N, C-alpha and C positions, 0 to 999 in steps of 0.2 A: 072639902078635903083639907087636912092639915098634913101636907106631904113631909114625910120623914126620910130625908135623903140619905141618912146614915143607917137605914134599916137593911139588914142582910137580904131581905126579900125584894127590895127596890131594884128595878131594872132600868128605868128611865126611858127606854125606847118602846117598851110594851107593858101591858098590865102585869102586875106581879102574880105569882102562882096562887096565893091565898085569895086574891080578888077574883081570879077566874074560876077557882074551884069552890070558894065559900061565899063569894059576893061581898066580902068585907071592904071597907074604904080605908084609905091610908090615914092614920092618926096615931097619936100617942097611946090611945086606949085600945088599939087593935090588939087582939089576943095573939097575933102572929108577929107583932113588932119585936124585932131583935136588933138592938143597936150594936154597931161594930165599933171597935176601939182603935183601929189603925189598919195598916196595909202591909202585907208580906208578899214578896215576889220570889218565885222559883223559876230559874231558867234552866231547863233541861230539854234541849231540842230533839235529840234522837240518840241512838236509834230506838225503834219502838220497844224492844225488849229492855233497853236501858231506862226508858221512861217508866216502864212497869216496875222495874226493880228499885226505882228511886222512891216509890210511893210510901214505903214504911216511914219516911221522914214526916209524913202528914200526921201520924198518930202523936208523935212527940211535939210537933208544932201546935197541934190542937190542944194538947195538954198544957203547954207552956203559955200559949196565947189564944185562949178560947174565944175571945171576942174579935179577933182580927179577921179581916177579909183576905183570903188567899188568892193570889194571881199566879197562874202557871203559863209560861210561854214555851211553846213546843211546835214541832212539825206533826205531832200525832195527838190531836185533841181527843180523838175518839177513844183512846185508851185511858183517859183521865177519869177518876171516880167523881161521883156527884158532890163530894165534900169540897171540891174546888169551886170557889165563888165565881172566879173569872177565868175560865179556860180560854187561852188565846193562841191562835195560829201565828206563826212567825211571819209577819207581813208588815208593810208600810203603815197600814191602818192601825194595827196593834201597837206598833212602836210609837206612832204619833200619840195614841192614847196614853201609853205608859209614861211618856215624857212630861205629861201634865199632872202626874200623881206623885204624892210624897209617900215614900215607903219607910217604915220603921226599920226593917231590915230586909235584905235580899241575898240570895245565893245563886251563883252561876256555876253549874257543874260541867260545862262544856268548855273545851280548850279551843274551839273554833274561833278565828279572829272576830267574826261578826258578833258572836255572843260576848266575847271579852270586851270588845269596843262598846257594845251597848251597856255593859255593866258600868263603864266609866262615864257614860252620858246621862244616866238616870239619876233621879233625886232619891238616893237611898242613904239613910243615916248610918246604918251598920252593914258593911258589906262583907260577904264571905265567898270563898271559892276562888274563881279565876278572873283576872282583869288584864290590864296591859302594863308592861314596863318596857321603855324604849320602843314603844309602838308594837310590841310583840306579846303574845299570850304569856302570862306569868301568874304565879300564886299571889293573891291579894295580901295574905299575911302568912305567918309561920304555920298556922293550923292547916293550911292547904298544901304545904310543901310536899308531904309524903304522897298524896294522891297525884299531884302534878308530876312528880319525878317518875312514877310508875308509867306515865304516858310518854315520856321522852327518853327513857333508858331501858333497854331490854334486860340488862344485867340487874338493874335495880328492881324491875318488875318481876323477874324470875326469883329474886330473893325475898319477895314480899310474902308475909305469912298472914296478912289480914284479909278477910273477905270484904266484898264490896260495901256491905252495909256498915261494917265497922269503919271503913274508910270515909264514907260520906257523913256519918254521924260525927266523926272526929273533926271534920271541917268546921263544925259548930262548937267544938269543944265538949261534945256530949259523948257519953258512953252508950253503945248499942245494947238494948235490953230485951231483945227478942221481938221487937215490933214487926208485924207481919205486912205482907203486901196488901194494898188497898185497891182491889179490882172494881171496875164500874159494874153497874147492874147488868144482869144477863137477860138475854131475850132468846126464846126458843122459836121454832117454826114447825110446820107440819112435817118437813123432811127429817128434822132432828127428833121430833116427837115420835116418828115412826120407827126409830131404832128400838129394838126390843128391850123392854124393861126387865125381862126375865133372863137376860144374858149379861155376863161381865166381859168387858173387852180389854185387850191389850192395844193401846193406841200407839201407832207408829207415825211419827212426824218425819217424812222421808226426805225433806229438803233442808236447805240451809240458807235460803235467800240468794240474791243474785250478786252480792258484793263479796262475801267470804266463801268462795267456792273451795278453798283449801280444806274446809271442814265437811265436805260432801261425802257421806258414806256411799260406797258404790251400789249401783242398782242390783248387782248380783248378790251382794250381802243382804240387802233387804228381802229379796225373794227367798234366799236360803233360810233366813230367819223365819219368814212366814210359814214356809213348809214345815219347819221344825215345830213351830207353835201349833199348827193345825193338826199335826200327827199326835200331839199331846192333848188335843181337844180344846185348845184355846180359840176364842173368837177374836179376830183381828180387825181393827178399825183404822183405816188410813187417814192421816191428818195432813193438812198443808194449806197453803194459800194459792193464789193464782199461778205463781211460778211453778208450783208442784202439781198443777192440775193434770197436765198431760202425762207426767211420770206416774201419778197415782192411778190414772185410768188404765195405763198399760200394765201396771203391777196388779191391779184388781182383775183385769181380764185374764192375766196369766195365772194367777194364784187363787182367784175367787175371794180374796180378802174384800171386806165391805168398804165401799167408798161412797160418800154421799155428796161430794163436791166441796167447794170452798165458800166461805160465808163472811159476813160482816163481823167485826171484832166481838161485839156482845153476843152474837150467835155462836161464834167459835168457842167462847168460854163455855157455853152450854154443851157444845159437842165434846170438848175435852173432859167435861165433868161426867160424861158417860163412861169414861175409862177407869179401869181399876189400877192400871200401871201405864205409864207413858215412857216411850223410848224416843230420844231426840238427840241431835247435836245441839250446839249452843245457838238457840233460836228464840224467837218470840214465843213459840209454843212451849218451850222449856220454862219460860217465866210464868206463863199461864198455869202450867202444871204445878210449879212451885207455889204460886198464889193460891191454888185450889188444894194444896197440901196432898198432892198425889205422889205416891212413890214413883221415883224417876230413875231410869237407867240413862245416864248422860254419857254420850260419846264425845270425848274431848281430845284434841291433839295440838291446838295452837295457843291455848290460854293456860295461865297458871291455875291449877286446880284449887288452890287456896282461895281464889276469888269467889267460889260458889258457896252458897249457904242454903240449906234445905230445912223445911219445917216438918219433914217426915223421913222415914228411912229411905235412903236413895243410894245408888251406886254409881261411881264414876269409872268408866273404862277408858284406858288410854293405850297407845302403842307402847310396846316394851322398850323400844329405843326412843331416845329423845328426838322429837320432831324438829327438823331444821326450819320449819315454816312458822316459827313463833310470831304471832301477831301479823302474819302476812295474809292478805286477801286471796292470793293465789299460791298454789304449792310450787316449790322450787324443785321437787323431786319428780323423777319420771313417773313413778307410781306414788300417789298420795299416801302419806304415812297413816292416815286414818283407816285406810283399807286393811291395815294389819290387825285391827280389832275385828275378830271373827264373829260370825253369826252364832257359833257355838258358845262363845264367851257371853254374848248378849242373852242368849237363851238361858244359860246357867244363872245369870244375874237375875233374870225375871223370875225364875223358879225360886231363887233364894229370897227375893222380896215377898213372894206370895206366902212363904212359910213364916214370915215375921208377924 
């Protein structure tokens, strides 16, 4: 063997994929030899939905730096697409590895102190995003000022007219040109495959995660919506993760809406792909639906609606009055303002999207 340490296929700890599948040996004349020209680091730890909606950067990075090896440090490795050369969990092992690597450029999109501190410690020639000033999170340069200010000032955030993709592309000094989400490969299973291929479904993601309970649409609203949909002959498919399992089982038992359980991320993508239209609050499922270019009815109460960008016809529904819970994990009102969005409004929005 003539080991080519700079080959994109080279792993170092295990045989490379071409060797296992094709039996080739490492050498300059290997037909799978793909030399890399440098290293790029992305730090986007979470949340899961935020990691997904950051993936459009990869299209531009690949176009600008086609031969570079891409590293991504995150809490959610499972949602990263195969285009990432080195998907890394945020851990002492990963940080130890990263400290030994020279990066041509890196971007940190998290304002958490640990992410900003790491940005200061690594060997990165050109740095973008957020680092530390006076030992506190801060923008690294002027390009990151806008995005940073939206996270520390409600008034600045409410006045923002840029969507998230415009914001993160501008941190590089780039203009957003419609780059799409980059989802990982999907995987089906017998349960998902058993869902009728002759039906079209309205997918309802009934939860909102465990942190941002201020955006939880009430149980009664979901059941009212399902009854309206079923009366019109729509097939309803309940979506969610482990946190929504009990809720979805109860709703399914009460209404007869179809519920198949919760799944691993790559399987969940396959499940959402069964849906014609998706209804969700601001969740990971919302980002999967956007990535799959599904028409979406988005229920929003605590975020600036300008943040969202869709690749297909979609509708955002919000309470008529301004919600006092702006960017609050829990609602300060006795009755959550998102409850003011009615089942009838959502039902009307679904019918409108079906006519487009």
